[in-house]
Steps between C-alpha positions, in 0.01 A plus 500: 500500500438319829711540812546194718609544862721220634305481819323226694254583775624860487864391554760587234709204384878544515590135434681483165378147427137599545532826310649333196233234526233775497657639183506172314154410619362825356690430180382139456159483658331843532361622175378858528384735228784745556871481595598446866748698711656332805740655747685309769771570761693194615693421817865421447517264205689423183304440179699304244422479129338190356813378324748581771706282728389603848820377663703719264298810560463520880731507793356189666663564838367855519156384392473236767648709778276800422177317425490620137238316297595374155235472231524413134276695268358383167653776290859523388759758587730535799480463874371796708491569872179613664440656835237743642674784314429345161172549316400231246245561233352285229259559211301196394327518165413310183797422278419688177802353323684833502549590867728219614857638539362857454621623839457859399123457478467384858774712667411833334206566739730430797772729366238770437388478865863518620553813296196657666653418837830676407717221365539665167803287396318167532492313169502157335840390386594188306247233482325502841679721759379826649792730588577840641841664519644197319383276787236231482201525732259263328521175312212364292400166354212341314322166480230378268271196506182394330444835330554709811808673627640671808750786490657556838779695660650595835584855602776563758327776693674496840665156511803390704752509219771329703264209558446485123870464446550243782201281414576477130870435551545128445774309673824491302462146378641366178154436362400431143142480380261589220316755712475860382717710732356831622677803367631697792419862458547815704173547684334776686181586683267736319381684815796746522419622148143587577388854595536634852135444578549124452810448712291422812283228340538124533455220242128477557456872451702480182272215381191711562639791296593269219160329510310833456733604221462168310121526521513873435268580795510713809358260753509120543120491509518558126721193447321186370585200716478127487495340846643155559241254635541202732483274192778706341714450813446125495649494148780740581611297805494183286716660240745622761527152650574356158738771376599821665516362858650167393872407526477281189397802292717767662824297531436167328416658166853650478695382195738217572844619602840383624687639794855469633628627833819454696565628855750452773300359792606394849564144370701613199417602143167370375380534138153419376365466145126483469240463226161651579203369303152647565616634830640170623855371530528252214875437532761586760877441538702594805878536489764631741805448713300422816564171692192284518465136587174435311435490126398853398273342237265413794451867566457583130229232462295635792500852361410408142129532428415756774381856449773755456408708805645555840251299707515190281883502498513560873254216579721253309832619637372481860445125457857440386805441722697783342812430707519156340503638154661841528664531839441820699224683305155638587170464329486881454836509325391239250163669438685828429722317254225302321235771499 
């Protein structure tokens, strides 16, 4: 097995878009004679499943105010929150026709290492969750393409659990879609369950311990490595630009959905009904008891066809004489209502 460091010019990468691009580049383009192990630790980010509706999974206000990056992966499953207290791992190997969906095969070495570190109760439960004390600390997913597959998971080591809850709490919209909703589970960090000698370590220390256990060696010098080249990085950055760092993929690929909201604003009650298609507003109706002099259809027409995101909505509303159509209302009030 080869170990690949997610480093460039000696600097570790914490950008979720780049780290996922590394993983999928290794899966699709790098053909080695043995399986590959990749670890990465991301800055604050939410990774949504391939078939999920991003808008339904994330608290968009929290994400924007706290600089949380949202990235869509290529595997299925639910949305997960990453920060510097979460360790992500992936095994990339040939698809032998029997390993896909066999989560036990790929999580068993991880569980074995956790047991060695004192977390005796860690185990695989259900299809793809690792739990301890009836609480989930790791979710796992798989993706296969062209005879190769990746089995990856995230381990809550010392994560900000409250941020996990806040970031993954979507606004209370009346929203209907064909996206696969994440199953909310009780979650915990694994660190408190490790032995006393591990209570002072950080996520990178934990990664190092896990690395040595997975390779069954005592020193990293015994670990076989594949180092990413400049040519590799050219392909990785191109992949990120096309997919993992691209709004069209991360948001625009969400399943179509409908949304209804009604709020009491400074101008009166305003109700909106929207259809979102490929991340854009495909239809919009505005109702309410506000007193406007203009035809509200003028506002609707200007919003139809734009990206369903704060900046796009704001840029349109700022060009409209809102007092003419609504009375006393602010751009921020309408953005909060629509988005």
